[in-house]
C-alpha positions as CSV (number, residue, x, y, z in Angstrom):
1,X,16.0,-107.7,-12.3
2,X,12.8,-107.6,-10.0
3,X,15.0,-105.6,-7.4
4,X,16.0,-103.1,-10.2
5,X,12.6,-102.2,-11.4
6,X,11.1,-101.6,-8.0
7,X,13.9,-99.1,-6.8
8,X,13.4,-97.2,-10.0
9,X,9.3,-97.1,-8.7
10,X,11.0,-95.8,-5.6
11,X,12.9,-93.5,-6.7
12,X,10.5,-92.0,-8.9
13,X,7.5,-92.2,-6.4
14,X,10.3,-89.8,-4.1
15,X,10.8,-86.9,-7.0
16,X,6.7,-86.6,-7.2
17,X,6.4,-86.3,-3.5
18,X,9.4,-84.1,-3.4
19,X,7.3,-82.3,-6.2
20,X,4.2,-82.0,-4.3
21,X,5.4,-80.6,-1.8
22,X,7.5,-77.5,-3.4
23,X,4.1,-76.8,-5.3
24,X,2.1,-77.3,-1.7
25,X,4.7,-74.5,-0.1
26,X,4.6,-71.9,-3.0
27,X,0.6,-72.5,-3.1
28,X,1.0,-71.5,0.6
29,X,2.9,-68.3,-0.2
30,X,0.8,-66.9,-2.6
31,X,-2.4,-67.2,-0.2
32,X,-0.3,-65.7,2.3
33,X,0.4,-62.7,-0.7
34,X,-3.2,-62.4,-1.6
35,X,-4.5,-61.8,2.5
36,X,-1.9,-59.3,2.4
37,X,-3.3,-55.6,1.8
38,X,-2.4,-53.3,-0.8
39,X,-1.2,-50.2,0.3
40,X,-2.5,-48.2,-3.2
41,X,-2.7,-44.3,-3.2
42,X,-6.4,-43.0,-2.9
43,X,-6.7,-40.9,-5.8
44,X,-10.5,-39.4,-3.9
45,X,-7.5,-38.3,-1.0
46,X,-8.5,-34.5,-0.7
47,X,-5.8,-32.1,-1.1
48,X,-4.8,-30.3,2.3
49,X,-6.1,-26.8,1.5
50,X,-5.0,-25.2,4.9
51,X,-1.5,-24.2,3.8
52,X,-2.1,-20.9,1.7
53,X,0.9,-18.6,0.6
54,X,0.3,-14.9,1.9
55,X,1.8,-11.4,-0.3
56,X,1.6,-8.1,-0.9
57,X,1.9,-6.7,-4.5
58,X,1.7,-3.4,-5.9
59,X,-1.7,-2.5,-7.8
60,X,-0.8,-1.5,-11.4
61,X,1.6,0.6,-11.5
62,X,1.0,2.4,-7.9
63,X,-0.8,5.5,-9.0
64,X,2.4,7.1,-7.6
65,X,2.0,10.3,-5.3
66,X,5.5,12.4,-4.5
67,X,5.5,13.7,-1.2
68,X,8.0,16.1,1.3
69,X,8.4,14.9,5.2
70,X,9.2,17.7,7.2
71,X,10.4,17.2,11.2
72,X,11.8,20.1,13.1
73,X,14.9,18.1,14.6
74,X,15.7,21.2,17.2
75,X,13.7,22.7,19.1
76,X,12.9,26.9,18.9
77,X,15.5,28.8,19.5
78,X,15.1,32.5,20.6
79,X,17.3,35.2,20.0
80,X,16.8,37.9,22.6
81,X,18.9,41.0,21.7
82,X,21.3,39.9,19.7
83,X,22.9,37.7,16.8
84,X,22.5,33.8,17.4
85,X,23.3,30.3,16.4
86,X,22.0,26.9,17.0
87,X,23.7,23.8,16.2
88,X,27.4,24.7,16.2
89,X,29.5,21.6,16.5
90,X,25.9,19.6,17.0
91,X,24.9,16.7,15.1
92,X,21.5,16.5,14.4
93,X,19.4,13.0,14.3
94,X,16.2,11.2,13.1
95,X,14.9,8.7,11.5
96,X,11.5,8.1,9.6
97,X,9.9,4.9,8.0
98,X,7.4,3.6,5.9
99,X,3.4,4.5,6.8
100,X,0.5,2.5,5.5
101,X,-3.6,3.1,5.3
102,X,-4.7,0.3,6.6
103,X,-2.9,-3.5,7.8
104,X,-0.9,-5.5,4.7
105,X,1.3,-8.5,5.0
106,X,4.2,-6.8,4.6
107,X,6.1,-4.0,3.1
108,X,7.3,-4.3,-0.4
109,X,9.3,-1.3,-2.4
110,X,6.7,-1.6,-5.5
111,X,9.4,-1.3,-7.8
112,X,10.0,2.0,-6.8
113,X,13.7,3.4,-5.1
114,X,12.6,3.8,-2.0
115,X,12.9,2.1,1.7
116,X,11.3,0.8,4.5
117,X,13.4,3.1,7.1
118,X,16.0,6.2,6.9
119,X,18.0,7.6,9.3
120,X,20.3,10.7,9.0
121,X,22.7,12.5,11.2
122,X,24.2,15.7,9.8
123,X,25.6,18.5,11.4
124,X,23.6,21.8,10.4
125,X,24.3,25.5,11.7
126,X,21.3,27.6,11.8
127,X,21.7,31.5,12.7
128,X,18.9,34.4,13.1
129,X,18.8,38.0,14.3
130,X,18.3,39.8,17.5
131,X,14.7,39.2,18.5
132,X,13.8,36.2,15.9
133,X,13.5,32.5,16.4
134,X,15.8,29.7,14.9
135,X,15.3,26.1,14.1
136,X,16.1,23.2,12.4
137,X,14.3,20.9,9.7
138,X,15.2,17.9,7.7
139,X,13.1,16.9,5.5
140,X,12.8,14.1,3.1
141,X,11.1,12.5,0.1
142,X,8.5,9.9,-0.2
143,X,6.8,7.8,-2.5
144,X,2.8,6.7,-2.1
145,X,1.7,4.2,-3.9
146,X,-1.1,1.6,-3.8
147,X,-0.7,-2.2,-2.7
148,X,-3.0,-4.9,-2.3
149,X,-2.9,-8.4,-0.2
150,X,-3.1,-12.0,-1.9
151,X,-3.0,-16.0,-0.5
152,X,-3.5,-18.6,-2.8
153,X,-3.0,-22.1,-1.9
154,X,0.1,-24.3,-1.9
155,X,-1.7,-27.7,-3.4
156,X,-3.6,-27.1,-6.6
157,X,-7.9,-27.8,-6.5
158,X,-7.7,-25.6,-3.4
159,X,-9.1,-22.5,-5.2
160,X,-7.5,-19.4,-6.7
161,X,-6.4,-16.2,-5.4
162,X,-7.9,-13.6,-2.9
163,X,-7.8,-10.4,-3.1
164,X,-7.7,-8.1,0.1
165,X,-8.5,-4.3,0.0
166,X,-6.3,-1.9,-1.9
167,X,-4.0,0.5,0.6
168,X,-1.5,2.9,0.0
169,X,1.9,3.3,1.5
170,X,4.5,6.0,1.9
171,X,7.8,5.4,1.5
172,X,11.4,7.0,2.0
173,X,13.4,7.2,-0.9
174,X,16.6,4.9,-0.4
175,X,20.0,6.5,0.4
176,X,20.4,10.2,0.5
177,X,18.2,10.6,-2.5
178,X,15.6,13.8,-1.2
179,X,17.5,15.0,1.8
180,X,17.2,18.2,3.0
181,X,18.3,20.5,5.7
182,X,17.0,23.5,6.4
183,X,17.0,26.6,8.8
184,X,13.5,27.9,9.7
185,X,12.7,31.5,11.4
186,X,10.2,33.1,13.3
187,X,6.6,31.5,11.9
188,X,8.6,29.1,10.5
189,X,9.6,26.9,13.4
190,X,6.1,26.5,14.1
191,X,4.5,22.8,14.0
192,X,6.7,19.9,15.0
193,X,6.6,18.1,11.2
194,X,4.6,18.6,8.1
195,X,3.6,16.5,4.8
196,X,4.0,18.7,1.8
197,X,3.0,17.6,-1.6
198,X,5.5,17.1,-4.5
199,X,9.5,16.7,-3.7
200,X,11.2,19.9,-2.4
201,X,14.1,21.2,-4.4
202,X,13.5,18.8,-7.5
């Protein structure tokens, strides 16, 4: 009887000791977690305002103006004492590109039927009478319109849109729209290029 009681007492003590050891280990883990730094996002971390978007946009309706650009693609040929013809079997080639009154971020069409550049190759013959000069001109319709640079931050909280100064862009019409071939004679062959208001022949 005494032996059984002693055995039961020893068993209870052993269980209490094991429980205490387990609780001590858990407590040490909790203390270790408390000592670790908490990695939380700083709600007051300022946004990155260095990253910005740079664009170009049309101003209003663009205030468009129509132009025809002329360029002499041949030299000026003098006929002498007889009739003469230039361009027989010859392909005349030229190219035009947009122009702008000041610096812009990028070229835009502004919603018009224009392109940044245009190339043309065409067989054209021009004739003249004795003692006349003769030449070949190519023409191309253009549209002039107003644009403006803008830039704004990628992230919010960095301010609003910044607008640059207004500029005028002049661009050739797309495709073969407004292509002109023209024979000049005598004083019509003066000069090398010319801008004329409105679209010639429209």
